[in-house]
N, C-alpha and C positions, 0 to 999 in steps of 0.2 A: 368434683362436687362444689357447687357454688355456695356463697355465703348468704344468699338472700333469705333463706329460711333459718329459723333458730334451731340449734342443735340441742337435743335433749337425750339424756341417758335413762334407760329403763332396765330394771332388774325383774326377771320373771321368777316367782317364788311359789311354793306350795308343796304339798305332801307327795311322796314318791308315787308314781303312776297316776297322778292327777291329770296328766296330759300336758305338762309344761313343754316338752319337746315338740309334740304335735302342734300345739297352739302357736308356739314361737316359729316353728318351721313354716306353718301356714302363712303367717304374716310376712315373713321374709320371702317366701316363695311367690306370694301374690303381689307384693308391693315393691318388687324390683330390687330386692337386696342381693340377688344372686345372678351372676352372668347366665344367660340362657343356655350357653353350651355346657356349663357346669350342671344345670338342672337336667338337661337331656342325658348327660352321662350318668348322673345319679339315678334317673328314672330307669334307664336301661339296665343298670346294675341291680336295682331293686327288683325289676321284673325277672331278671335271670335267677335271682335268689328267692323268688316267690315272696317278696316282701312288698308287693305293690300296695297292699292294704295299709302299710305303714309309711306311705309315701312321704308325708311331711316330716315325721320323726326321723325317717331314714336320711333325708336331706340334711337335717341338723346333726345327726350322728356322724355322717360322713364329713361334714365340715369340722366337727369337733376333732375327729381323728386326724384330719389333715393339719389342723392347727397344732395339735399336740406333736405331730411329726415335724413341725417347723416349716411347713410349706408356705404358710402365711405368717407374717411377723406381728400382725396386730389384729384388731377385732373387725377388720374391714368387711368381712363377709356377713357379719352379724348386724346388718343395717336394713332399714326400710324407710320409706318416705310417706308421710301423711300430707293432707292438704296444707297443714300449717307448719309441721316440724320435719327435720331430719332426725330419725330415731336410731340410736345405737343400743343394741342389747348388750349390756356390759358384762354379762355373765352367762356362762353355759349353765343351763338348768342342771342342778345337782347339789345335793345337800352340803357335802363337804366343801366343794368349790365355792358355794355361795358364802358360807361363813368366812372362809379364808380370804376371799376377795373383798368382801364388805369391810372386814376389819383392817385391811391394808390402807383404806382411806382413799385410794385411787378410784375405787369403784363405787363411790357414794352416788347413788342414783337420784335422779330428780323425781322419779315415780316408781313405785313397785306395782307390778301386776300379779295379784294373788290368784292362782288357778285352783279352783275347788272342784273336787270330784263329786258330782251330784248323784251318783248311782247309790243304790241301797248297799250299805256296808262301806262303800268308798268314802262317803262324806263323814260317816261316824268314826272311821279309822283316823282320818286327818284331823278332826276336831277333838279327838280324845286327848287326855292329859299328856300322853307321850307323842301325840301326832305332830307332824311338821307344819301343818297349817297354823297351829298356835305358835310354835317355836319361830317359824320364819316371820310371822307378822310381828311378834315381839322384837325380834332382832332388827327388823327393818325400822321400826319406830325408834328403838334405842339408838340405832346407828345413824339417825338423822333423816331418814326417808319419810317425809311428812305427807306426801301425796300417795294415794293408793287407788287402784281400780280392782274390783273383785269380779272374776269371771266364774260363773256357775257353769262348769264345763260338763260335757257328756250328757247334755239335755236330751239327746237322741236315744239315750239308753236308760232313762228313768222309767218308773212304772206308775202310770202309763207314760208313753213317750211324751216328751215336752210338757211335763206336768207343772202346772202353775202352783199347785199345792206344795209340791216338793221344793220349788224355787222359793216360795214364801217362807217355808220352814227353815231353809238354809239361810236366807237373808236375816231372819229374826235371830237365829243362834249365832251367826258370825258377827252380826252387828253388836250383839251383847258383849262378845269377847273383845272385839276391836275397841269398843268404848272403854273397857277395863284397861287395855294396853295404853290408851292415850289418844287414839284417833277419834274424829267426829264422824260417826257413820252416816250422818245426814249429808256429808260432803263427798261420800264415796259412792260412785255408781256401781251397782250390782248388775252385771250384764249376763243374761242367760245365753250360752253359746254351745256350739259343737265345734271343737277345734278341728275335728276330722271332716265332718260333713260341710262345715263352713257357715252354719246358721249364726246370724248376727255378728259374724266376724268383721266383714267388710260391708256387706249389704244386709238390709233388714230381711228377716226370715218370715215367710207366711206360716211356718210351723209354730211360731211364737207370737202370733198376732195379738195375744193378750198383753204382751209386754210393750209399753209405750216409751221406754227410755232409749238411750243412745246405743248404737252398735259399739263394738270394741274400737273400731277405727274412729268413730265420732268421739268416744270417751277419751281416746288418746289426744285428740285435738282440743279437748276441754281441759287438759292439764294446764295448770297455771304456769305461765312462763317464768322460769327461775331467774333470780337476780344474779348477774354475772359480775363479780368484783374485779373488773379488768384494770381499775385504777390503783389497785394495791400491788405491793411487790410480788414478783413471780414466786409461786410455790407449785412444784410439780413432783408429787411422790411417784417413785418408779414402781410400775407393775411388774416389769420384766426387763431383761437386757438380752439382746440377741447379737450374734455375729453373722452378718450377711455378706456372702461372697461378692467381691467386687465393690462393696460399699464400705464395710468396716463395722464398728460397734454402733448398735442402734438401741438406745434405751427407749422404752415404751411406757406411757402413763397418761394420766388425765391432768390437764391444767386446772388447778383449783382456784388460784388467784393470779392476777397479772397477765402478762403477754410474753409469749416465747417467739423469737424471730431468728432467722438465719443470720449468722454473723455475731450474734450475742455471745458474750463470755459468761459461762455459767459455772457455779460452784456446787458440788454435790456434798450435802451434809449427811452424816456427821464426819465423813473422812476429810473434807476440806479440799478434795481434788478439784482443780479448776481447768477448764478447757473451752474451746470455741465450738459453737453449734454450726455445722456446715450446711445442713438442710433440715427442713421440717416437712413431714407428710401426714396426711389423714386420708384414710380410704384410698391409699396408693396415689394420691394427688399432692403435688408440691404446694406448700402454703407459704405466703409471705409473712403471715403471723398466725399464731394459735391462741385462742381466747379461752377463758374459763369454761369448762364443760367439754372442751375438745379432747378426744382421745387420740394421741399422736405418737408417732415414732420420729425420733430425731437423731441424725448422724452426728457424732462428735469426733473431734480430731485427737489423734495420738493417745487413745484410751483403750486399754484391753478390757474385754468382757469381765474378767476376774476382778477388776478394780471397782466394779459397781455392783450393788446388790439391790434386790427387791426391797422397797421400803426407804431407800435413800431419797432425799429431797433435793431437787434441782432448783437453784435460785439465780437471779441475776447478780453477778459478782459486784456490780456497781450500784445496786439498789437494795440495801438492807437484806443481805443474804441470811438464810436461816442459820440459827446458832443453837448449840446445845442448851437445854434448860437446866438450871440448878434445882428447881422444884416446880411442881405444878399442882393445881387443885382439880380434883375429880368429883363427879357427882354420880352416885350409884342409882340404878333404876331397879327397885325391888319388884 
């Protein structure tokens, strides 16, 4: 993967069964995030199990299962490319995973894509007091994800199909809630889509010719480029730690500030363990340096997996390494 495009991180959020897996799988499937041979294998398996109609979600579910079994060490398969950006989907769609990963700090996204079920009953369940549409939007804002794209999904299943009235109703109600949370709805694109049929995902749909705004792909390219504090000391919170055969211990995480390079001596806080970085990889490609926003795996010398834990922070030993705080000030969001 070259460095000519800016790398951004996206989290896909929304109520259960809103179509997160299908929409995410469709993007990854169509925009080159998955090796063609992998797609062909998954398609064949889906057909054999009569799951052809769940093609995109099936691809994502298979990737998730393979990642959980340790076949891939990082988030390499969860990527796609737009005209402007390299995009990494930093989170598997899923309520519990989303909360856990967001709070870790390593998974702070540059933009949240909120998937809304536009069908009768589906939207109402998500936007209800106990619905995850509300909860996820509040969590995203509270945890620092200030940019959002809203996708009114399943427009092919509204009554009538591709209903402008239903879209307008959803935009009005969701905008009202997002404003209460802290977002500015005027800066949030509301894209009517069908994650399965593909309407307005990548190309403009004739089924939605009343809609004059961007497609989902265009909306992703409209994300404001994040400021990357590469001039600050290195801070890399660990998302996970793996033992890879023939390589050794590989911590995985997102560079928050500073630069990580092979040959650098890093200290892991709070334990104080110090070691040398042997190599750095992103999307299975070796890197000479990793910058803020990059999700990377890096091989370290003479360190056992048990010596490192999720949530530890890697710093450059020679440039203001992270220290334990005696106290801190917090601000609650009611």
